[in-house]
C-alpha positions in Angstrom: -16.2 26.9 18.2 -15.2 28.5 14.6 -12.9 26.2 12.0 -10.5 29.3 12.3 -10.4 28.5 16.6 -10.2 25.0 15.9 -7.0 24.8 13.3 -5.2 27.6 15.5 -6.1 25.7 19.2 -3.2 23.8 20.9 -5.4 20.7 20.8 -5.6 20.8 17.0 -1.8 21.3 16.9 -1.0 18.5 18.9 -3.1 16.2 17.4 -1.3 17.0 14.0 2.0 16.4 15.5 0.7 13.1 17.0 -0.7 12.0 13.0 2.8 13.1 11.6 4.8 11.3 14.1 3.0 8.0 13.7 3.2 8.8 9.7 7.0 8.8 9.9 6.0 5.9 11.7 4.5 3.8 8.9 7.2 4.8 6.6 10.1 3.8 8.3 8.1 0.5 8.8 7.5 0.1 5.1 11.5 -0.3 4.4 11.4 -3.7 6.0 10.7 -6.6 3.3 9.5 -8.7 6.0 6.7 -6.4 7.6 5.4 -5.3 4.2 4.9 -9.0 3.2 3.5 -9.5 6.3 1.5 -5.9 6.9 2.1 -4.4 3.4 -1.7 -4.1 2.9 -2.6 -2.5 6.5 0.6 -0.1 6.4 -0.8 0.9 2.6 -3.9 1.9 4.2 -2.8 3.8 7.4 -0.4 5.7 5.0 -3.4 6.8 2.9 -5.6 7.3 6.0 -2.9 9.6 7.3 -2.4 11.5 3.9 -6.2 12.4 3.6 -6.1 13.5 6.9 -3.5 15.9 5.8 -5.5 16.6 2.7 -8.6 17.4 4.5 -6.4 19.6 7.0 -5.0 21.7 4.5 -8.3 21.8 2.3 -9.3 23.4 5.8 -7.0 25.8 6.0 -7.1 27.1 2.7 -11.1 27.5 3.4 -10.6 29.6 6.3 -7.7 32.0 5.3 -8.1 31.8 1.3 -5.5 34.2 0.0 -3.6 34.9 3.1 -2.7 31.0 3.4 -0.1 31.6 1.1 1.1 35.0 2.9 2.9 32.2 5.5 6.0 30.4 4.0 5.5 27.4 6.7 1.9 27.3 5.1 3.3 27.0 1.3 5.7 24.7 2.3 3.2 22.2 4.2 1.3 23.0 0.7 4.1 21.6 -1.3 4.8 18.7 0.7 0.9 17.6 0.7 0.7 18.1 -3.5 4.2 15.8 -3.7 2.5 13.0 -1.8 -0.8 13.1 -3.9 1.2 13.0 -7.6 1.0 9.3 -8.6 4.4 7.5 -8.1 4.7 5.4 -10.7 6.4 4.6 -14.1 9.3 7.5 -14.3 7.8 9.2 -11.2 8.6 6.0 -8.9 11.2 8.2 -7.4 8.4 10.2 -5.7 7.6 7.6 -3.6 10.7 7.6 -1.5 9.5 11.9 -1.4 6.6 10.7 0.7 9.4 10.8 3.8 9.4 14.7 3.5 6.1 14.6 5.3 7.9 14.5 8.3 9.2 17.7 8.1 6.2 18.7 8.8 6.8 18.8 12.1 8.8 21.6 11.5 6.0 24.0 10.8 3.9 22.7 13.3 6.3 22.9 16.5 7.1 26.4 17.4 10.4 25.9 18.8 11.6 24.1 15.6 10.3 27.1 13.2 12.4 29.4 15.2 15.7 27.4 15.0 14.9 27.0 11.2 14.5 31.0 11.7 17.5 31.5 12.6 19.4 29.2 10.4 17.4 31.4 7.1 18.5 34.2 9.3 22.1 33.3 9.6 22.5 32.4 5.8 24.2 36.2 5.1 26.7 36.2 7.9 27.4 32.5 6.4 27.8 33.1 2.5 30.7 36.2 3.9 32.6 32.8 5.8 31.7 30.4 3.1 33.4 32.8 0.2 36.1 33.2 2.7 36.7 29.1 2.5 36.5 29.0 -1.2 39.4 31.5 -1.6 41.4 29.8 1.1 40.6 26.3 -0.6 41.5 27.9 -3.8 44.9 29.2 -2.6 45.9 26.2 -1.2 44.5 23.9 -4.3 47.1 26.0 -6.2 49.8 25.9 -4.2 49.5 22.1 -3.1 49.2 21.4 -6.7 52.7 23.0 -7.6 54.4 21.5 -4.3 53.6 18.3 -4.0 51.9 17.4 -8.3 55.5 15.4 -8.9 55.3 13.0 -5.8 51.7 13.0 -5.3 49.9 13.0 -8.4 47.3 10.7 -7.3 46.7 13.4 -4.4 47.9 16.9 -6.1 48.4 15.7 -9.4 45.7 18.6 -11.0 43.8 21.4 -9.6 40.5 19.6 -9.1 42.2 16.6 -7.4 43.9 19.3 -4.9 40.5 20.3 -3.9 39.2 17.3 -3.5 42.0 16.2 -1.4 42.0 19.7 0.8 38.5 19.0 1.6 39.2 15.4 2.9 41.8 17.5 4.8 39.1 20.0 6.6 36.8 16.7 7.4 40.1 15.4 8.9 38.9 11.9 7.2 42.4 9.9 7.0 44.0 12.8 7.0 47.4 11.7 8.4 47.8 8.0 6.9 46.5 8.8 3.6 47.6 12.4 2.7 50.2 13.9 5.2 52.6 11.1 5.7 52.8 10.2 1.8 53.7 13.6 1.4 56.1 14.2 4.4 58.1 11.6 3.1 59.6 13.5 0.1 59.0 16.7 1.5 60.0 17.1 5.5 58.5 20.6 5.7 55.1 20.0 4.3 53.9 19.9 7.9 54.3 23.8 7.6 51.3 23.8 4.9 49.0 21.7 6.3 49.1 22.1 10.0 47.7 25.9 9.2 45.2 24.5 6.6 43.2 22.2 9.0 43.5 24.3 12.0 42.2 27.2 9.9 39.3 25.0 8.1 38.5 22.1 10.6 38.5 24.6 13.6 38.4 28.8 13.0 35.9 28.1 10.2 33.6 26.0 11.9 33.6 27.9 15.1 33.1 30.9 12.3 29.7 29.2 11.3 28.7 28.4 14.7 29.1 31.5 16.2 27.2 33.5 13.4 24.0 30.8 13.8 24.3 31.0 17.8 24.3 34.9 17.2 21.1 34.7 15.3 19.0 32.3 17.1 20.0 34.9 20.0 18.6 37.3 17.7 15.5 35.1 17.0 14.5 34.1 20.4 14.9 37.7 21.6 12.6 38.8 19.2 10.7 36.4 20.0 10.6 37.1 23.7 9.9 40.8 22.1 6.9 39.8 20.8 5.3 37.9 23.8 5.7 40.9 25.9 4.2 43.2 23.6 1.3 40.4 23.7 1.3 40.9 27.1 1.1 44.1 27.3 -1.5 44.6 24.5 -3.5 42.2 27.1 -2.7 43.8 30.4 -4.0 47.5 28.6 -7.4 45.6 27.2 -8.1 44.2 30.2 -7.5 47.4 32.5 -9.4 49.4 29.8 -12.4 47.3 29.9 -11.8 47.6 33.6 -12.2 51.1 33.9 -15.3 51.3 31.1 -16.6 48.9 33.5 -16.2 50.9 36.8 -17.5 54.2 34.5 -20.7 52.5 33.5 -21.3 51.9 36.8 -20.6 55.7 37.7 -22.6 56.7 35.0 -25.8 54.1 36.3 -25.2 56.0 39.5 -25.3 59.3 38.7 -28.2 58.7 36.9 -29.8 57.3 40.1 -28.9 60.5 42.0 -30.4 62.4 39.4 -33.5 60.4 39.0 -34.2 60.9 42.7 -33.7 65.1 42.9 -36.7 64.8 39.8 -34.4 66.7 37.5 -34.5 65.4 33.7 -32.1 63.0 32.5 
């Protein structure tokens, strides 16, 4: 088996998945002070051994694919993750020790179904951008209105434009929206619900469903594209098989024809 066949095989992919999961477990165990005190040296050895395997895998892929390695965004992602893990985490770079856990995200680049989900999310960004722009407009209009309406009676929540924006964001998340925001305002502004209710309905429910609709549509398109690609590959495989069969049959007929010609004593 060649090196390329090895790294593209299902067994290699499965082994790599198991190693990434094992690395995630090791990194999780390192967050326990009691386990680190008792098994810290073992966990460190396991982490370094797994990192060495990932580096060897990266070198193998670079050797096989060479310049083509960086034509894949997932390969670039794996490369960056490994390079970050190799940076010495000492002194001002101590924060990089926490970034070692991003190695777990390599599962996204290994498992095809996860790759499709991430691809669908990236494909949905243009549509999500339009929704975000609409939300920003609604938030700005709502912040200006609420500041002018409730500034005098609720300065802590609506005293300035930035405070109003923060309060409206809290309303959108439905975090304490009734007891902390709406009820105190209603004491001085009985009709304030005419402002709060439409804002909550639009930002918390309508906009959320718009986001979900865009992502679901992108995922459906991604799944259809993957199905079409598999269908084309299957058709190509079938055509190649039929062509080989026809060539084999043609060779057999030519061989029979030669035997007939030779039997009649005619020149080849």
